[in-house]
C-alpha positions as CSV (number, residue, x, y, z in Angstrom):
1,M,45.3,-9.1,-66.5
2,T,41.9,-9.4,-64.9
3,A,40.3,-12.7,-64.8
4,P,37.3,-13.2,-67.2
5,S,34.1,-12.9,-66.0
6,V,31.6,-16.0,-65.8
7,P,28.3,-15.0,-66.7
8,A,25.4,-16.0,-64.1
9,P,23.5,-18.9,-64.6
10,A,20.2,-18.7,-66.5
11,G,17.5,-18.0,-64.4
12,T,19.6,-16.2,-61.5
13,A,18.6,-12.6,-60.6
14,P,22.1,-10.6,-60.8
15,P,24.0,-9.8,-57.7
16,T,23.2,-6.6,-55.7
17,D,25.1,-5.0,-52.9
18,R,24.0,-5.8,-50.1
19,P,25.3,-3.9,-46.5
20,S,27.3,-6.4,-44.3
21,P,26.3,-7.3,-40.8
22,E,28.9,-4.7,-39.5
23,T,27.4,-1.9,-41.0
24,G,23.7,-3.0,-40.3
25,S,20.9,-1.5,-42.7
26,S,20.1,1.4,-43.9
27,G,19.4,4.3,-41.0
28,D,20.8,1.3,-38.7
29,G,24.3,2.6,-38.6
30,P,27.2,2.5,-35.7
31,E,26.1,6.2,-35.2
32,T,22.5,5.3,-34.0
33,R,23.1,2.5,-31.7
34,P,24.3,4.6,-28.9
35,R,21.3,6.7,-29.4
36,R,18.9,3.2,-29.3
37,R,20.5,2.4,-26.2
38,L,20.1,5.9,-24.3
39,T,16.0,5.8,-25.7
40,P,15.0,3.9,-22.6
41,Y,17.0,6.6,-19.9
42,W,15.3,9.3,-21.7
43,L,12.3,7.8,-21.1
44,L,12.8,7.4,-17.5
45,L,13.7,10.9,-16.9
46,P,10.7,12.7,-16.4
47,A,10.0,10.1,-13.5
48,G,13.1,10.5,-12.2
49,L,13.0,14.0,-12.4
50,W,9.6,14.1,-10.1
51,L,11.3,11.4,-7.5
52,A,14.3,13.6,-7.3
53,V,12.0,17.0,-6.7
54,F,9.3,15.6,-4.8
55,F,10.9,12.4,-2.6
56,V,14.9,12.3,-2.7
57,A,15.2,16.0,-1.9
58,P,12.2,16.3,0.9
59,F,13.6,13.1,2.3
60,F,17.4,14.6,2.9
61,Y,15.4,17.8,3.8
62,Q,13.9,16.0,6.9
63,A,16.7,14.0,7.8
64,S,18.7,17.1,8.0
65,T,15.7,18.8,10.6
66,S,15.6,15.9,12.8
67,V,18.7,16.7,13.9
68,Q,18.6,20.4,14.7
69,S,17.6,22.3,17.3
70,G,16.5,25.4,18.0
71,S,13.1,27.2,18.5
72,L,10.9,29.1,15.5
73,E,11.8,32.6,16.9
74,E,16.0,31.7,17.2
75,G,15.8,29.6,14.3
76,F,16.6,25.8,13.8
77,R,20.2,24.9,12.5
78,V,22.1,21.3,12.0
79,T,23.7,20.5,15.5
80,W,23.5,16.7,14.6
81,A,20.8,16.5,18.0
82,F,20.3,12.4,17.4
83,S,18.6,12.9,21.0
84,N,15.5,14.2,19.2
85,Y,15.4,10.1,18.4
86,S,15.5,8.9,22.0
87,D,13.0,11.5,23.0
88,A,10.5,11.3,20.3
89,L,10.5,7.4,21.4
90,A,10.0,8.2,25.4
91,T,7.7,10.6,25.2
92,Y,5.8,8.8,22.1
93,G,6.1,5.9,22.5
94,P,2.3,4.5,23.1
95,H,1.5,6.5,20.5
96,F,3.7,3.8,18.2
97,L,2.2,1.3,19.9
98,R,-1.2,2.4,19.4
99,S,-0.4,3.3,15.4
100,F,0.7,-0.6,15.1
101,L,-1.7,-2.3,17.1
102,Y,-5.0,-0.8,15.3
103,A,-3.2,-0.8,11.9
104,A,-2.5,-4.5,12.5
105,I,-6.2,-5.1,13.8
106,A,-7.4,-3.2,10.6
107,T,-5.6,-5.0,8.2
108,L,-6.5,-8.4,9.6
109,L,-10.0,-7.4,9.9
110,C,-9.4,-6.0,5.8
111,L,-8.3,-9.5,5.1
112,L,-11.3,-11.1,6.8
113,I,-13.8,-9.0,5.1
114,G,-12.3,-8.9,1.8
115,Y,-11.2,-12.1,0.6
116,P,-14.7,-13.6,0.9
117,L,-15.6,-10.5,-1.6
118,A,-13.2,-10.6,-3.1
119,Y,-13.4,-14.7,-4.0
120,M,-16.9,-14.1,-4.8
121,I,-16.2,-11.5,-7.4
122,A,-13.6,-13.6,-9.1
123,F,-15.6,-17.1,-9.2
124,R,-18.8,-16.2,-8.5
125,A,-20.1,-13.0,-9.7
126,G,-20.5,-14.0,-13.4
127,R,-21.9,-10.7,-15.3
128,W,-22.3,-8.7,-12.2
129,R,-18.0,-8.8,-11.9
130,G,-18.3,-5.3,-13.0
131,L,-20.7,-3.7,-11.3
132,L,-19.6,-4.9,-8.0
133,L,-15.6,-4.3,-8.8
134,V,-17.2,-0.2,-9.4
135,M,-19.1,-0.8,-5.9
136,V,-15.8,-1.2,-4.3
137,I,-13.8,1.6,-6.4
138,A,-17.0,3.6,-5.6
139,P,-15.8,5.1,-1.8
140,F,-12.7,6.5,-3.7
141,F,-15.5,8.9,-5.8
142,T,-15.5,10.8,-2.1
143,S,-13.3,12.6,-0.2
144,F,-11.3,10.6,2.6
145,L,-12.5,13.2,5.1
146,I,-16.1,12.8,4.4
147,R,-16.1,8.9,4.3
148,T,-14.4,9.5,7.7
149,L,-17.2,12.4,8.9
150,A,-20.1,9.7,7.8
151,W,-18.8,7.3,10.2
152,K,-18.8,9.8,12.7
153,T,-22.6,10.0,12.5
154,I,-23.0,6.4,11.7
155,L,-21.1,6.0,15.2
156,S,-23.0,8.8,17.0
157,D,-24.5,7.9,20.6
158,G,-28.3,8.3,19.6
159,G,-27.5,6.7,15.9
160,P,-29.3,3.2,15.5
161,V,-25.6,1.0,15.6
162,V,-25.3,1.9,19.1
163,G,-28.8,1.1,20.1
164,V,-28.8,-2.1,17.9
165,L,-25.5,-3.2,20.2
166,E,-27.0,-2.0,23.5
167,S,-30.2,-4.4,22.4
168,L,-27.9,-7.4,21.8
169,H,-25.6,-6.9,24.7
170,V,-22.2,-6.5,22.0
171,L,-21.0,-3.5,24.2
172,D,-20.9,-5.3,27.2
173,V,-18.3,-7.4,25.9
174,T,-16.3,-4.7,24.0
175,S,-16.8,-2.6,27.4
176,Q,-14.8,-5.6,29.1
177,L,-12.5,-6.0,26.2
178,G,-11.2,-2.0,26.5
179,L,-12.2,-1.3,23.2
180,T,-14.9,0.7,24.2
181,G,-16.7,2.5,27.2
182,D,-19.8,3.8,28.8
183,D,-22.2,2.1,26.6
184,R,-20.9,4.1,23.3
185,L,-18.8,3.6,20.3
186,L,-17.7,7.2,19.4
187,A,-14.1,8.4,21.3
188,T,-13.0,4.6,21.6
189,P,-10.4,2.3,20.0
190,L,-13.7,0.5,18.2
191,A,-14.4,3.4,16.5
192,V,-11.0,3.9,15.0
193,V,-10.4,0.8,13.9
194,C,-13.6,0.8,12.3
195,G,-12.9,3.8,10.1
196,L,-9.6,2.4,9.2
197,T,-10.7,-1.0,8.1
198,Y,-13.3,0.9,6.1
199,N,-11.4,3.3,4.5
200,F,-8.5,0.6,3.5
201,L,-10.7,-1.8,2.6
202,P,-10.8,-1.5,-1.4
203,F,-7.0,-1.2,-0.6
204,M,-7.1,-5.0,0.1
205,I,-10.0,-6.3,-2.1
206,L,-8.0,-5.2,-5.1
207,P,-4.7,-6.7,-4.9
208,L,-7.4,-9.9,-3.8
209,Y,-9.5,-10.1,-6.7
210,S,-6.4,-9.5,-9.3
211,S,-4.4,-12.4,-7.5
212,L,-7.9,-14.7,-7.7
213,E,-8.5,-14.0,-11.0
214,R,-5.2,-14.8,-12.7
215,I,-6.1,-18.7,-11.1
216,D,-6.7,-20.9,-13.9
217,L,-10.6,-22.9,-13.2
218,S,-8.9,-26.1,-14.3
219,L,-6.9,-26.6,-11.4
220,H,-10.1,-26.8,-9.1
221,E,-11.6,-29.3,-11.7
222,A,-8.1,-31.2,-11.2
223,A,-8.2,-30.9,-7.6
224,R,-12.0,-32.2,-7.5
225,D,-11.3,-35.2,-10.0
226,L,-9.1,-36.3,-7.5
227,Y,-12.0,-36.3,-5.0
228,A,-10.6,-33.3,-3.0
229,E,-13.6,-31.8,-0.7
230,P,-14.4,-28.3,-1.4
231,A,-12.1,-26.4,1.4
232,T,-9.3,-28.6,0.6
233,V,-9.3,-27.4,-2.8
234,F,-9.4,-24.0,-1.4
235,R,-6.6,-24.7,0.9
236,K,-4.4,-26.5,-1.0
237,V,-4.9,-24.8,-4.6
238,T,-6.7,-21.5,-4.2
239,F,-5.4,-19.7,-1.1
240,P,-1.6,-20.8,-2.1
241,L,-2.1,-19.4,-5.4
242,S,-3.8,-16.1,-4.1
243,L,-1.0,-15.3,-1.8
244,P,0.5,-12.3,-3.7
245,G,-2.6,-10.8,-3.7
246,V,-2.8,-11.3,0.1
247,V,0.9,-9.9,0.8
248,A,0.2,-7.0,-1.6
249,G,-3.3,-6.3,0.6
250,T,-2.1,-6.3,3.6
251,L,1.0,-4.0,2.9
252,L,-1.2,-1.7,0.8
253,T,-3.6,-1.9,3.6
254,F,-1.2,-1.8,6.8
255,I,1.3,0.8,5.4
256,P,-0.9,3.9,5.2
257,A,-3.2,2.7,8.3
258,S,-0.1,2.8,10.4
259,G,0.5,6.6,9.8
260,D,-3.0,7.5,9.1
261,Y,-4.3,10.2,12.1
262,I,-7.8,11.5,10.1
263,N,-9.9,8.6,11.7
264,A,-8.2,8.9,15.1
265,Q,-8.9,12.7,14.9
266,L,-12.6,12.7,14.1
267,L,-13.5,8.8,15.9
268,G,-11.0,8.6,18.6
269,S,-10.1,10.5,21.7
270,P,-6.6,12.4,23.5
271,N,-6.4,8.6,25.0
272,T,-6.7,6.9,21.3
273,Q,-3.8,9.2,19.4
274,M,-1.9,7.9,16.9
275,V,1.9,8.6,16.0
276,G,0.2,10.3,12.9
277,N,-1.7,12.5,15.2
278,A,1.8,13.6,17.0
279,I,3.3,14.3,13.8
280,Q,0.8,16.9,12.9
281,K,0.7,18.2,16.3
282,Q,4.2,19.0,16.5
283,F,4.4,20.2,13.0
284,L,1.4,22.2,13.0
285,N,0.6,23.7,16.7
286,V,3.7,23.4,18.7
287,L,6.1,23.9,15.8
288,D,8.9,21.7,17.0
289,Y,10.2,21.1,13.4
290,P,13.2,18.8,14.5
291,A,10.9,16.3,17.0
292,A,8.2,15.9,14.5
293,A,10.7,14.8,11.6
294,A,12.5,12.7,14.2
295,M,9.3,10.9,14.8
296,S,8.5,11.1,10.9
297,F,11.9,8.9,10.4
298,I,11.4,6.4,13.4
299,L,7.9,5.5,12.2
300,M,9.5,4.9,8.8
301,A,11.9,2.7,9.8
302,I,10.1,0.5,12.0
303,I,7.3,0.1,8.8
304,L,10.8,-0.5,6.6
305,V,11.5,-3.4,9.3
306,V,8.2,-4.5,9.4
307,V,7.6,-4.8,5.5
308,T,11.3,-6.3,4.7
309,V,10.6,-9.3,7.4
310,Y,7.4,-9.6,6.6
311,M,7.8,-9.9,2.6
312,R,11.4,-12.3,3.3
313,R,9.0,-14.6,5.4
314,A,6.0,-14.4,3.1
315,G,7.7,-14.8,0.0
316,T,7.8,-12.4,-2.8
317,E,8.5,-14.4,-5.8
318,E,5.6,-13.9,-7.4
319,L,5.2,-10.4,-7.1
320,V,8.1,-9.6,-9.1
């Protein structure tokens, strides 16, 4: 016998069949869950394939080339010639030192020039902020090569820049420092550093502006309410909060400047050649691919070590 059914109380709706939590709602059964878990990986697949084809594969091919020996006529083969690395350091050591020195000076100049400009755009520009940001980005609308050639004209021997610096006796001071020579700017270390600074300045300004623009202005007001001087507000509040932008800007400037060869080629001389020029010469002129590949890996390794140490010392909690 079955138990008699109990009528539902008045005013209540009749019971309906509801899916249990184990089975999920309609269309969200167990068979759909693995598909949902795989969705992010399917979305990452195009970027992963791109990196595999255009970064990972060339990386290992270049690593293989760096330990080869031979010639273009006889062919190159892997002989595990690690002496390519020691020979590259012995032959082109000054090029490496010069590259990092020029890149460090250009990065420091970009920081000194870019920070006040980014600060002004973030806090003082008002309705002109958009226009100033466009002016910062505008150089990217022109080819890197054309911009560097323009600097070759600006710094030419008969140009107004050289005339003004000569009248102010600035070139005498820079000549004593070894930055210029023979009362000219072209084909000198100063010209190369100026080109690097100009071409990579936007890479410094944009991260700085992004970091400064996120600072809450009420923190400045609170500091002033506590009788802090403007210099103290900047030192205690603004600059520490903008450090993520400083770290990002210095990395975005130093890394490409270290491997640049256009500025040294067009604005410098054989005595100001950087390691990028040596790599280009080995690849395109001498056709010594193992030596060029070894120099490329040495450059990448040094930059990786420098960046890792710098990020650990600077702290990157706000960057991730």
